[in-house]
Each structure stands twice: as structure tokens, then as C-alpha cells.
N, C-alpha and C positions, 0 to 999 in steps of 0.2 A: 642461139647460144648453146654451148655444150654442157658445161657444168656450172653450177652456181656456188660461189664462195659463200661460206657462212661463218658464224662465230661459234660453232659447236665444238671446235677443238679445245681441249682443256687449257685454261688460262696458264696454268703452271708450265705446261708443255710449250706453249708459245713463248712465254717469257724465257724459259730455259734455252729454247732454240735461238732466240734473239741474242742472249748473252753468250751462247756458245759461238755465235757468228761474229763475236768481237764488239758488240754494241755496249757502250758504257752507260749511256743515259736512257735507261729503260725503267719505266715507272708504272706499276700496276696497283699502287695504293688506292684506297677508296677515295681519299681526298683528291688526288689528281684525276682519277677517272670521273669524279663528280664535276671537277672544274672544267673538264673537257667534254662534258656530256651534251653541251649545246653550243651553237655559234650565235650569230646575231639574229637567228630566225626563231620561229615558234616550235622548232623540232628539238627533241631530246632523245639521244641514243647514247647511253654510257658505253665507252669503248672497253675492250678487254685490257688494253695496255696502251700507254702513250710512249712513243719513241721520239727522242730529240737527237737526230744524227749529228755527229760532230764533224764529219767530212763526207765527201762524195761516195767513198767506198762503203761507208756505213749505210748510206741511203740505198745503195744497190743491194747491200746485204739484207736490209729490211725487206725490200721487194722480193728477194730470193726466198726468205723465210715465209713470207705471205703466200707465195706461189706454191711452195712445197707443202705447207700446212693447209692450203685451201682456205685461208683466213682473209677476210676483207681488209683492204688497205685504203685508208682515206687520207689524202693530203690536206693539211691545214696551214693557212698562212697566218694572218693575225686573228683568225676566228671572227671576222666581221662579215662573213657571208650571210645574207638575209633570206636565202631560200632553202636553207638546210643543206648547202653544198658541202659543208666541212664537218659533218658528224657521221660517225659510222660505228658499227658494232664490234669490229675487230681491232686492228691496229690503226691508231691515229698518229700521223707523223707531223711533228711540229718542227719546221725548218728555221723558224724565226730566232730560236735561241742560240744556235751555233753557226748555221750556214747562212750568215748574214753579211757577207763582205761584198764590197765593190772591188772586183779584182783588177780592173783596168779602165781608164778613161782615155780615149784617143781623141784629142781636140781636133786634129786635122781631119780625121775620118768622120768625126761627129758620132762616135759610138761609145758604148760602155759594155763591159762584160761583168755580169753579176751572178752571185749565187741566188738560189730561189728564195731564201728567207730575208734578203736585204729589204729594209724598210724603204718605201718610196721616198720619204723625206731625207733619208741618208743618201740615196742616190742623187737627189737634188743638191744636197750640200757638197757632194763630191764633184758634181758638174758645174756648180755655180762659179768657182774661180776661173773657169774657162769661158764664161759668158754663155753657158749652155744649160739646158734643162731637158728632162724627160717630159714629153708633151702631155700625155694624159695625166690628170690629177684628180682622182676621186676625192670626195669629201673626207674620206678616212685617211688621207695621205700622210698624216703624222705617224700612223701605225700600220697601214696596210703593206703587204709585201708584194714584191714584183712577181713572185711565183703565184700568189693569189690573184693578182691582176691578170696574169696569163690564163689562169684557170677559168676566170669568169669573163674574159675580154672586157675588162673594166674600161671606162671612158673618162668620166668626170666632167667638170664644168667647161674645160677648155677643149673638149673634143671637137667642137665646131671649128676651131682653128688648127688643131694638131692631130685629130683623128683618134681612133680607138687604140687599145693596146695592140690589136692585130696589125694595125697600120704602122706600128713602131717597133715591132719585133723583127729583127733581121736574121736571127738564127737561134736554134734551140739545141741543147744537149739533153736528150731524152732517153729514158728506158721504157720501152713498150711493155704492155702486160704479158707479152710473149717472152720477155727477158732480153730481147734484142735491144742493143744500144745504138743510138743514131745521133750524129753530130753534124749532119749535112751530107750532101752527096747521095749516092744510091742507097737504098734500103729495101729489103725484101718486103717489109710491111708497106713501105711507101709505094713500091711498085704495084702491089696488090690493090692498094687504095686508088691509085691512078687508073688502074684497069677497071675498077668498079665504076668510077665516074665516066670513063671513056665509053663504057657500054650503054650510057644513059645521058648523053650530052644534052639532048634537047630538053629533057626534063629538068636537069640541074640548071641549065641556063635560064629557064623560065620560072623556076620556083625558089631560087636561092639568090641572096644578095640583091633583093629588089629595092631596098633602101638601106641607109647606113646603119640603122639601129636594129636590123633584123639579125639578132644574135641567138635566138632560140634554136635548140637542136644543134646539129653539127653544120659548120659553115662549108658545105661541100663545094661552093663556088671557087674556093681557093685551090681545088684540085683539077679545075678545067685546064685543058692543054695550053690555052693562051695566057694563063696566069699561074701556072702550077707552082705552089709554094707550100710544102708540107708543114713548115713551121707555123705559118699563118693559119693553116687548117686546124692545127692542134690547139691554137689559142681559142679559149672559150669552150673547150671540151670537158671542163670541170673535173679533171683528174680521172676521167673514166677510160682513157685510152693509153695514157702513159704517165710516167713520173718525170717531172722537170728536174734536171740535175743542174742546169745553168742556162743562161740566156745572153745573147748579144742584142742590145737594143739601140735604137736610133736616138740621138740627142738633137735638139733643135736650138737655134739661136735665141737667146733670151735677152739680148742687149736692146731692149725696146722700152719705151715709156708707155705704160698702160694707163688708160683712162676709162672711167665707168660712166655710162649714161643710164640713169635710173628713171624709168617711166612708171607712172601710177595709173591704175585702172580701177573701175568700180568693183570688179570681181576677177577671180582667176580665169573664168571663161573668156572674159573680154580681153585679158592679157594674152590668152592663147590665140584668140582671133587675130591679134595684131602681128603675130610672128611671121606669117608669109609675106606681109608687106615689108617688114623690116629686112627679111632675108633678100627680097627683091631689090630694095632700095640701095643696098650696098653689098653686092655679092662678094663673098670672101673677105669682107672688111672686118667682121666680128670674130674675135677669138672665143667669145662666150655669149650666150643669151639664156639667162637663167630666170625661172619663175619662182616667186616666193609669196606665200600667203601671209596676210596681215596678222593672223593668229600666232604664227611663229615669232614674228617680230615683237608682238605684245609680251610674250613670255620673257624674252631677253630684256626688254625695256623695264620690266618689273624689277630686275636685278642690276642692270648695267646701263650706262648711257648708250644711246643709239644715235648715230649720225642722222641729221634731218633727212626725211624722205618726203616725196610729193604725196599729196592726198591720194587715198585709194584703199581698196580692200585687198589689193594684190599688186605686185610690182614685177617688172622685168629688169634684170640687171644685165646690161649689154656692155661688154668690154671690147674696146678697140685699141689699136696702137697708132692711129693716125687721126688727128682732129679734122682732117679734110672731109671726113665722112659724117661729121656731126650733123650738119644741116640737113642732109638727105635723110638720116635716121630720125631726127626730130620731126621732120615733115611727114614721114611715113608712119610714125608711131600711133597717131590718133589717141594720145594719152590725155588724162585729166591734167597732168602736169609732169614736169621732168626736172632733173638735176644732173649737171655734169660734175662728177666727182674726180678731181685730179690729185688731191692730197693722199699720199700713200697710206697714212694711218687710217683715214676714213675708209678708204677702199678695203684695207685689211679687216677693219671692224665689220663691214658689211659682208665680206666673203666669209668671215668666221660664223656669222649668223646663218648663212646659207649652208656652210659645212656642218653645222650642228643640227640641220633640219630634221634628220631622222630621229634624233633623241628628243629634240624639243617638241616635234609633232606628237611624240608618244604620250605626252602629258598635257595636251591642249584640248581634250574633249571630255565628255561626261564619264566615259570609261577610258582605261588605258588604251591608247592606240597602238596597233601591232603591225608587224610585217605580214606578208603572205601574198597579197596582191599588191605588189610594191613597184613594179618595174616595167609596166607595159609601155610600148612605143608604137607610134603610127607615123606615116609620112607627115612632115610638119604642116602641110596644107590641110590635114585632117584633124589637127590637134584640138581646135575649138569644138568641132562637132563631136569628137570622141569624148572630150571632157564633159560636155552636156549629157551625153548618153550615160557616161559613167556616173555622174551625180544623180541621174534618175535611177540608176541601178542601186546606188547607196540608199536612196530614199525608199525604194521598193522593199529593201531588206531591213529597213529600220536601222541603218548604219550611218556613220558619219566619218569623214576623212578630211585631212588637211593636205591639199595638193601642193607640190612644189616640184622642181626638177629641171631637166635640161630641155627647156621649151624650144630652143632653136634647133634641136635634133628630134623634136617630137616625142621625147621621152618623159613620161610622167611618173614621178614618185609620189607615194601617198602612204600614210599610216592610217589604219582603219580601226575603229573601236569594236572589233569583233566581240560578240557577246558570249563569254564563257562563264557568266555569273551564276549559272545554275549547276556548276560542276559538282557540287556536293549532292544535290538531289537527283540529278540526271546527267552523269558525266558525258554521255554521248550526244546530248542535245546541241551543245555548242559546236562540236565537230560537224554535225549534220548541217547546221546553219552555215558554217565555214565552207563546207563543200558546195552547198547550193549556190552561194554567192560567187565562188570562183568559177564554177561551171557556167553560170549565166554571163559572167564577165568575158570569159574566153569565147563564148558563142557570139556575143555582141562585138568583140574586138575583131573577129574575122571579117565582119562587114566593112570595117575601115581599113582592111589590108594591113593589120597591125601584127606586132610580134609580142608574144607573151613576156619576153624579157628583152630589155633594151640595153643592158650592160651587166647585170648581176647574175646571169645564168638562171636556169630553170630549177635546178635542185630538186628537193622533195616537194616543194610547193607547186610547181608547175609542170614537171615532167609528165605526169599523168594526163595533162591537158594537151600535149603536143598533137594527138590525133584530131583535135578540134581546130588546130591552126594549119596543120599540114595534111595533105591527102595520104591515103593509105600507102601509095608507092613511095613517097618520101620517108615515111616512118620505117618502111622495110629497108630503105637505103641506110638509115641510121643503124638499124640492127646489124646489117651486113658489115658496116664500118667497125662497129664495136667488136664483132666476132673476129675480124682480121687483126685488130690491135690487142684485144684482151679476151682471148677465146675462153678462158676459165672464169671470166667474170669476177676477177679478184679486185679490180680497181673501182672503188666507190660504187658498189652495186646498189641498186634501188634508185639510181639517178639517170635520167635521159632515156636509157633503153631498159625495157622490162622494169618500169619504175614501180616503186612502192606506192600505195594509195596516198593521195595528198592529205588525207585526214588520219593517216597512221603516224604514230610517234609524236603526236602533238604534246608540247610541254605543259600547257595549262589543263590537261585532261585527266590528271591523276589526283583525285581528292584524298585528303587524309584528315583526321580529326583536327579541329582548330585548336589553337593554343590560347589560353586565357592570359593576356599580357598584363604586365605591371604598368607599362607606358600606355598612353592613350592612343598614340599613332594617329593623330588627327587627320593627316593627309591621306590615310589609307583605310579609313573606316574602322580603325581598331584592329585590323587584320595584319599580323606579321607576315603571313603568306602573300597577301597583296603587296605589302611593302617590299619584300625581297624580289618580287616579280616586276618591280619597277625596272630592274636591269633587263634591257633588251639586247645587250651584247654589243653595242656599237663600239665599245673598246677604247674610248678616249682615255681610260685609265692605264692603258698599256702602250702609250706613245713614248718611245725612247727619249725624246726631248719634247716635253709637253708644250702645247700651244692652246690658246683660247682667248676669250674676251677677258682682258686683264691677266695677271699672273696666275698660273695654275699650280695647285698644291698636290692634287691626287695624281697618282697613288704613291706616296713616298716609299713604302716598303717594297712595292714592285720595282721602283727605280733602283733599290738596293740589291734585290735578289734576282730580278728578271724571271721569277717563277710564277706561272699562271695562278697558282693557288694563293699567292700573296697579292693579287690584284683585287681591286674592288669587284670586278666582274667574276673572277674565280671564286671569291668568297660568296658572292650572290648565288652562284651556281650551287655551291655546297649547301647553302641555307635553303635554296629551292628544293634540293634533293631531300633535305632533312624534313621539310614541311609538307611536300606533296609529291615526292618521288619515291623511289624504291631502293636506291643504292645506299643512302645514309639513313641510319635508324634513329631518326629524331634528333632533337637538339642536344641530347646527352651523348650522342655518338662521338667517339674520339676524332673523327674526321672534322667535325665542327670546331673542336678545340684546336686542331692542327691548322685549320684555315684561318681562324681568328687570332691565333697566337701573336702574329707579327702585325696585326692591325694596330696602328698607333692611336686609333680613336681621334685622329687629327680633325675630322669632320670636313676635310677638304672636298670629298666627293659630294657633300650636301649641296655645294654650289657649283662645283666643276663638272659633275656628271650631268649631261643634258637631260637625263630622265629623273634626276633628283634622288638618286640612291644616297642614303645616309647611313653608312656602315657603322659609324660610331654609335648611333642609336641602336642599330640591330645587334651590335656586339654587347651593349649594356643589357638589352633584353635577353639575349642568349645566355649571358653569364648569370643573370637572375634565374632563368629557367633551369640552368644547370645546378645551381647551388642553393637557391632559396625558395623556389616555387613549391607548392604542395606536391609531395611525392619525391622531391629531390633528396638524394642520399649522399651525394659527393661532398666532401669537405673542402671548404674554401682554402686557397693558398694563404699562407701567413702574410705574404706581401699585401694581399687584398685587405686583410683585417687591419694591418697597421698603416700602410700608406693610404688606404681608403679613409681612415679616421684621422688623417694628418691635421685637419683644422682643430679637432678636439684635443689632440696631443699637444699642439702648439699652444692652445689656450691654457692647458694644465701646466705647461712648461714656462709660460710667460713670467711668472713671479721669480723664477730661478734661471732666467735666460743666460746671464753671464756665467753662472756656474755650469750650466749645461753645455755652453759653447766651449769652455775650457776643458771640460771632461771629454767632449767629442773630438778634441784635437789630440788626445792621447791615443797612440796607435792601437793598443789592445782594446780600449773602450770603443773606439771607432769601428774596429773589425767586428767586435761582438754586436754592436748596435746594428751594423749593416747586415750581419748574418741573421739576426733575429727578425729584421724587417724584410728580408729577402732582397736586399739591395746589393748590386754588384760591387765587389770590393774596389774596383777601379774608379768608382764614383766618389765625388766629394759630397759631404753633407752640408746643406746651406746653414748658415748661422741664424739663430733666432735673434730678432731685434732686441737689444738691451731694454728698450722702452717701446711699447707698441704705439701705433699711430694714435689710438684713442687715449693713450696716457701722455702723449707728448705734443698734442695739437689742441687748438680750441675746439671743444665739443659742446653739444647741446642736444636737448630732446625737444621734439615738436610740441609736446604738451607744455613745456616750460616757456617756449617762445610765445605761445598764446597768452600766457599770463604776464610775461615780462615786456611784451611788445617789441622784442629784439629779434625779429624774423630775419634770418640771413638772406643774402642774395643767391647763395649756392650752398647746397648740402653735399657733403662728400660721404659716400657709403664706404666704410672701412671693410672691404672684403678680407677674408682670412689671410691671404698671401700678403697683401699690402700692410695689413695691421701687424702681423707677426713676423714678417721677414723683410719687407721692403718699404718701411715707412717713409724712406727718403723721397719716393715718388709722390707721396701725399704732401709732404712739406713743400716740395717743389711746386706742386699744383697750387697750393695755398699762396705761395710767393707770387706766382704769375697772376693769379686772380686778384690778390690784394693790390698788386702793383697797378692793376687796371681800376682800382677804386672799389672793388667788391668786398662785401663782408661774407666770410666763409666760415662754416662750422662743419665739423665731422659729426656724423650721427652717433650719438652716444648709446647705441643699442646694438647688441650683437645680432648679425644677420648673415648667415652663410648660404651660399648658392647651392651647396651639396654636390659640387662638381666631382670631388674625389670619390664620393659614394656612387655617383652615377657611372663614372668610367669603370669602376670595379663591379658594377652590376648589383650593388646593395640598394635596391630600389625601394624597398619598404621604408628603410631608414631615410633614404633620400627624400621620399615623399613627405615624411613627417617634418624634416628639416626645411624643405622647400615651402611647405604650407605655412610654417611659422614665419619664414622670411617674407613671403607674400603679405602676410598680415602685418608684419612690422614695417615694411617699406611702403606699402600702398598709401598710408596717410601722408607720407612725405611727398610722394609723387602727386597726390591729389591736391596738395597745398598750392601747387602752381609754381613753387620754387624749383629750379632745375636740380636734379639729383645726378651726381657725377660718380661713375665707376672707373677705377684706375687700372685694375688687372683685367686685360681683355678676355681671358678665358672665363672669368667669373661673370663679367658683363654679358658675354655671349651666352652663357648658361641661363642667365635671367631672360634673355631675349628668346631663347628657343626651348630649352629643356624644362623650364619652369611650368609652362602651360601643358607640356606633355605629361607632367607629373601631377599637377594640381588642377582640379576642376573647380575653379573659384574665380569669379570676375576680378578679384584683386590680383590674381596672378597675371592676367592679361594686362591689367593696368600697370603693373610693375614692368612687365616685359617690354612695353612700349614707352616707358617713362624714364628709364635710367640711361644716361648719355655717356659716351666716351669723352675723353678730354678734347679730342679734335672736334667732335660734334658740338660740344659745349662752346668752345671758342668760336666756331663757325656760326652757331646759332645766335650768340651774343654779339658777333661781329667785333670782337675785341682787338685792340692794337697788338701787333706782334713785335718781338725783338728782331733786330736786323741779323739775319743769318747769311748775308752776302759773303761769298768766299768760303762757306762751309760746305764740305762734301759729306754727305750722309749715306752710309750703307744701312738700309732699313730691313730688318727681318720682322715682317708682320706676323703676329701670332695666328696660327692656322684657324683657330675658332673665330677670331675676328674676321679674317679673310672670308670664311664660309658663311657666317651668320650676319655680320654687321657690314663688312666691307672696309677697305682701307683707303678709299678714295678721298675722304675728308682729310685724312692725315697727310696724304701726298700733296693735295692741293694747298693745305696750310703751310707745309714746309716750303713748297715752291713759291708761295706768295710772300713768305718771309725772306726769300732770296737764296735758299739752299739749293745745291745740286744734289739730286736724289737718285741713288741706285737702289732699286728694290730687289731684294732676293726673291726669286719666284717660287721657291719650294718650302718644305718643312725643315725646321731645325733638327729634327730627329729625336728630341728628348720626349716631348709630348706627355707632360705630366708624369705619371708613374711608369709609363712604358719604358723609357730609356734608363730608368733607375733600376728596374728589376733584373735579377739574375737571368741570364739566357737571352737578353736583348741588347747587350752592350755593343756587340759587333755590328748588328744591323743599325742601331742608333748612330754609330759613327759613320757607317756607309751612307746613311741618309744625309747626315751633315756634310759629307764630302760631295754629294751630288750638286749642291748649289751654295749652301751657306759658307762653308770654309773656303772654297775657291774664290768666292766673291770677296770675302774679308781679306784674303791674302793679296788679291789683285788691287786692293785699295788700302794700302797700309797706313795712309795718313788720314783716312776718313774717320768721322765720328760714327760709331756703330750704335744703331738705335734698335732697341728691342723692348717693348713694353711688357711682354709676358715673362713671368718668372722662369718658366721652362726654358725659354730661349736664352735668358741671361745665364742660367746654370750651365747650359750646353756650351755657350761661348766661353764661359769662365773655365770649364773643365778641359775643353778641347783646343781652344785658341789662346788661352790666357788673356782674354779681352774682357774688360768691364764695359758692358753695354749700358746705355742710358735709356731712361724713359723719356718720352716726348716732353713731359713736363720738366724733367731735369735739364734737358737740352735748352729749352726756352728760358728756364730760370737762370741757367749759367750765363746767359747773354743779357740779363737785366742790368741796368746801371746800379752801382753800389747804393745809390740813394733810394732805390726802389726796394732793396732787399730788407725784409723784416728782421728784427733782432732775433737772437737765438731763443728758441723755445725752451722754456724751463718746466712747463707742465701744462696739462689740459685744464679746461674750464669745468672742473668737477666740483 
């Protein structure tokens, strides 16, 4: 190497040079730098600036500025690189935001031309109408970019049938680190590379391309005279040789019927042992042969239904497109049992579990499991032996891991519970243990003829280990290739050639004083730092069209803005920096407020994120630390004070509700009220109920029923929203239950879940209210009579936040004891009105989706005969979020991602939304009155079953 690029040039000069070169989307804010400080790896390097080029010329201009200033340039796809391939200290380039188009699909030639930031799933959608697909499909396919796949030579589950990315790239448009552009044909850099290999043919032929998943280092075999292909050589070079401007890729025929053979084994090692026999039994018959550990499946099963699987501690998922091979594969499998899965929905559910493997594995062990040694591959016939040696190495280092991966290709993925627990007392100890384990693994892997990386690249985690895999001569060839393509070492320095130490820049190694939290954070030992580090960067929150087991909600604000700082991952990165980094100065830093501002606190990530990030909880705690914690000096926004106390204001207003409603319909009064509350003037204000549920329905108290002997069959808890704004859903529930012959009473005691205090971070008051509610409701739950909650956000708050606030056995009792309406009807197995011929568009409340689930509701509706269309995303209002000034536009954009288009597409459907927020959003933006499930069922009752008009409660 000649010169080494560094990040010493003044940031202001680099930013000014970029803008002078005509680049518009240039961001050096602390928030954005923090959001891009890490990828899906253990490494953290805050960049000087993030550039999101809008077209090819801007990408070239960025490279020119980097070369002239001597500043490192690191290309980033979706930020899902697990080896630290996509973090750098200078300019980080994000092509996913603007350079994301499929430029052409040629069905006759079976090719597509794409920009580097096009998302894999978007390419598949463009190819699908022609019966085609791009063959490789990594587990991150809903969000990974083709440029990122080219950088790492990604493969995915179906590489057994369709090959690696290198096998499917037909041409590249590249700018080398020298500044030379190449789009095919001759190239001075290409000629020099060919000459480099031609001078060493014997060595290259015997040391490179020895098996399909040998992708560590540079793939020099593609420069041999008999197969010379510069584009394929550049695939897998991790952005260290050139910048990809565009690509022409091969598409394959996808007009096939897929079937899955699932084989169960006592353990993953025995599953690995079976692979060679399966490959031999039906050569080229399988498109995929994937291994999956039972511990990963168990995590999914705890939240979602999982298709039946054969007995075993591990499974092989083998996909074929021809049933003629079934008998041979079953005979060769040597399994405990097997299943042939032909139904597309079951196959999709199983593949989704496999695709979420990295995130799920991260929370399956005693400590958080992490990337680092994640991607080793061996010839498939060595897989069982290597897995046994690997498990012995784990045990020797007092570590554990959950293996899974592309077993048919000999590629083993694993997340390992690396021990960084002593980072406060001895920050270097964890890094030393990390280094020792990786070195031992690399040494052992060489004995199996393996590759440090099988598809995800070497990055910062494994580049230093390349001399343990390759001989000295091979490593010199890598350095020579780098010098020809990038002589000034501008492109992704520290990776592959002249690498940084593998234990440098580790993200968990920067301790900072702990934060005394108001929430208990039960799943993270009371540590907010541990909680925010749940995010491993897998990036499921940045999928342009989310997918997952069931409908996915997260991350609605990212769906609206497409800005990394507004994703669950981006916010996690900013919070990590605030708690144990150096870029963000604590939770009071403006960058934290900036990152959290557009978080809807929808809680969708709590269930949709494979690692269990719960940004709504972290936001509440962060707001508390900012405004209320000891030492806090910042004044709360007025909207927090007023909207956060909405239940108390509603209770005070109840006696004067008709007068208040008439007053708030007067323009000047409404404008003044909205201004005082910090509500956007474009929002309507919901009416207060003229008579609350507790004043217009039969009520009772538990103590009185003990003395009167009139114990009801069902108790209804009158949450604040149902009681003061939407009592109609309560009356409808009573009608349905009484029609089934049950005696129903509304609990005549005030009990608030404290949701509005929680979402605004007023946690001291929330704890006081929640403790009182736990004490009030616990005896009702303990009585054995079912307790019904009608507002899903409030019921979900009892299920989750109550125990985070209140350390009292009664809180746990209430959390598990209050049922939703669908849960109650299902539990009691009550008869349902006939909904045949009724089309329902359902908007599940995000909190219900995340905490309780909506499966019982859907099953109940379908059992009643309805046709159900479930809206997959968030409504966009989310309690106080969409009401507040400054959030209206994003709230509307969120509604336009899923809710409003679905409602427009089904104009004759009944719109179902149990949550008050969703109802207000639909009323405001679509002029639609949504129904509660109870109201829908009550509307279908025979007239003879309807109770008379209520004239008062049993007071």
C-alpha cells in the first residue's frame, strides 16, 4: 500500500467539499452519525458524514471527494453486514434511500439491470410477473440490497439450487479506487489484475475456489485465463476495490412448485452428519438444505403458532421442486421422523422462522448471543466433524451458541453469548476473551479445509485471521490486488488487506455510568444499556414492505420517512451511543430527542423485532430521564402535561360532558383548546360521552356481591377511554354476553392503567396510579370470575407495563387475568351471531398486536363466517403521537402506508377497530366510523336478544 486514508480531515471541510460537488443529501448531524455508527455486527465506528447519493453522478462525485481529501469511503447497503463490513470513520454511503430502482427486466434474456441500492425483495417483485426470480435469497431479503449482496457475495438458503451472488452477476458498472470507471470490456486495472494472476497460475489454481463457500479474501480464481471474469472477481470484495454503480444480474425460472421435506434429528450435529447422504441420494435435486436448532423454534412457538415438526432437537429443511426425489431423500435421511410440507402457507411460516434465525438466536441463551464468529463454512462432508469440534471449542471457552444455517453448502451460522459482562470493571477483558476464541476457531477450521466466511464476508471480525486460513503467498496476492485497485487505501480501509485488529472498535466495550431507571426492565436485569443493546442490527425494521410471522407493524415511522434515524435500529444505535458510546452525550443530548421524536410508541417492535427491542418502553424511560429523573432540568412540553393527564381531565369533565362538547365545537374555543394542549389544529377533538359507562350500565362492587350473593358471570373493567369516550362498546359487549345468558356487571371502581402517563414518560405518577389499579383489580381477578377489558391499548398496558412499574404480586395477577373480548368469547365458547357475507377490514391496535396478539379475534370472526382483511401496519395516530403539533404529516403518511389504501380498496366492508386511536384516525382521515368487535357482533343479534335501553347504572 502507498498511503492510508484516514478520517483526520476536518469534518466541515469534507462536508463543504461534498456539497460543493453538488451532493444534496449530506448529513453530518450527531443523530445520523450515531444511527450509522454500527451495522449488524459487534463493531462501532461513527462516521464523519453520511451521504445518500441521488443518482450515479453523485456517487462518482462522492468517490472523487474521498480520493482528493484522503478520507475513507465505506459503502453501506441495508446495514445488515454482520462482520463490520459496512462501518467506517470517514464517509459512509447509503445507496438504499435513492439509488434503489430496477432499471430494466428482460424476460427473454433472463436478466435485470439494477441500481446498487435496490432491495432484493423489490427485484423479486419486478421479476415475478415474468415467472422469474433472482436466485440467491439471504434471510434478510426483505431489506438487503443487491449492492450489499455483491459486496459480500451473499448466498442465502437457495444457493444450493441457484448459486452464490457471484454466480448470478453477469456484469458490473464500477468505479475503482483509482477513479477509473469500468462497465465491461478492457480496463487498465483489469489487465493488471489478470497479469497478477497469470504470473502465479499454479498457486491460484490450487488455493482458491476449492469448494463453493470459500469466499474469504479475494476470489482470485475468477481471474484465471480459463474463466476470466472481472465482475465475478469483484463480487465479495466488500467495497475495498471499487464502488458498484450498477449491476446486470441473471434471473432464473421460478415457475415451479416447491415442496419441503422436514427431517428431525436428536441434535444439530446428527443433522449435519446426514447432509452428505442427502446430497448423494438426489444430486442437484434440492434447491435448499437448511439446518435449524430447536431452541430457535421454541422462541417463535412462545408467541406464534408453528406448523407441526417431527420430533428432534434439530431439523433439516430440504426443499425440492420434484416429488420424484422424495423416496430417495427420505431413505437417505436417517432421521427420527419426517414431514412432507406442500401447503404454501406452512412452508412460508417455516421459512420465516429460519429467516429470523439471527435475531431469534440472539436471545436464546443465558447472555445475549452475538455475531463475530458467525459464518464459517467447510466442505459439506466435513460439516458434522467441524460442528463437533466447534461445540468443543465453545465449551472450552465457557460459551454457548445456537447453530443453524446452510447445511447443504457446509455453511454454519451461529450466534454466541460472548461474555462482555465485566465491561464496567475491566473493559478489556471481554475483548481478550473474544479474540482468544476467534483465533482458536480459525486455527481449528484450517484442519477441516474451511473458509472463515461462507457468504457474509470477513469484515472487521475475520480479516485479521486470513493468515491463519491462507498461506503467506496468498495474503501477498490480496495486498497486490488491493494496491492495483485502490492504491491510496480509500475504500473501506481496515478490511481484508492491512486489517484493523479484530478486537478494535468493539461496540460493547465502552462503559459509561449506569442509569437508575424508573421502569424495572425485567427482561434486561434492570439495565437500560443492556436493553438497548438487544438491537443487533438485523434490520427487520427497515424492510420496505415488511414481512414476518403474522402481520408486521414495526417500524411505522420509518415506513413514512425512510430515514435511518426513524427506524427501530437507528433509535437503538442513538440510545447505545447515549449510554455507552462517546458520540451522544447522555440521554439528555438533543440527538436522543431527535431520534425518539417520531417514535409512535406503537410497541410493534416488541413483538416484530427478532431480538425483542421494545422502543416504546425505552422512549418512556428516556423521557422520564430527560424531564423527571433526579438532576433533570428540562421543562416538559405542555402536550405531555395535558394529554398525559387525559384520564383525569376526562373524569373532571364527565359531569359537564354535554356542555364541554358543545363548547369544543365552537371554532375559537376549539382552536384555543388545541393550542393549549399542543394538539395540531387539523385534528378533531373526540367527544366526551354524555354518560359514562359506569353511569349508564349495570355496575357492582366485589364486596357488595359477597353480601348480596349476586356474583356476576363476567366483570367488565371500565378503562378510561371506554368509560369516558366510547361507552357504546361496553354496552355492545353487555348485549352480546347477556344474549348468551350471562349476568354482566361493570366494576364500579375507578381503575386507570396509566397508559397516557407511561407514553409521555411521567413514570413516577404512572407507578402510583398503576399500583392503585393493581390493588383494585386483583380481587376481581382472584374471584375466578372473568374480567373483561375492552380498550386494547389499556388491556395491553395491564399485560406488560403494569409489572414493569409495580413490584407487587397483585400486578402479575392482574397482568395475566384481564381478557380481551375475543379471548373471553373463545374461553367461554359462546355462540356467535352469523356474519356470513360480511366483509371486515380490521385494524388491530398496535399494542394488542405486540403484547396480546390478534389471533383470537381473527379466528372468532372467521368462525362466525366473516371474510377478514387484516391491515398489516399501524394506523398512525398512536395515542398522543398523532395529535401533537409537529407529527401530523408523519401520522398521515403512516396511515397511507397500509390503513387508508386498504379501506379505499374495500369500500363496502365493515371497518373494525377496537382501539380509540384507530377510530379517531379513521374518522379524521377517511370519514369512516369504525366498529368495536363487540359492536359488530351486537349488531347481528336478533331483536329478541337485544336488551332494553339502559336508563342508569346499578348505583
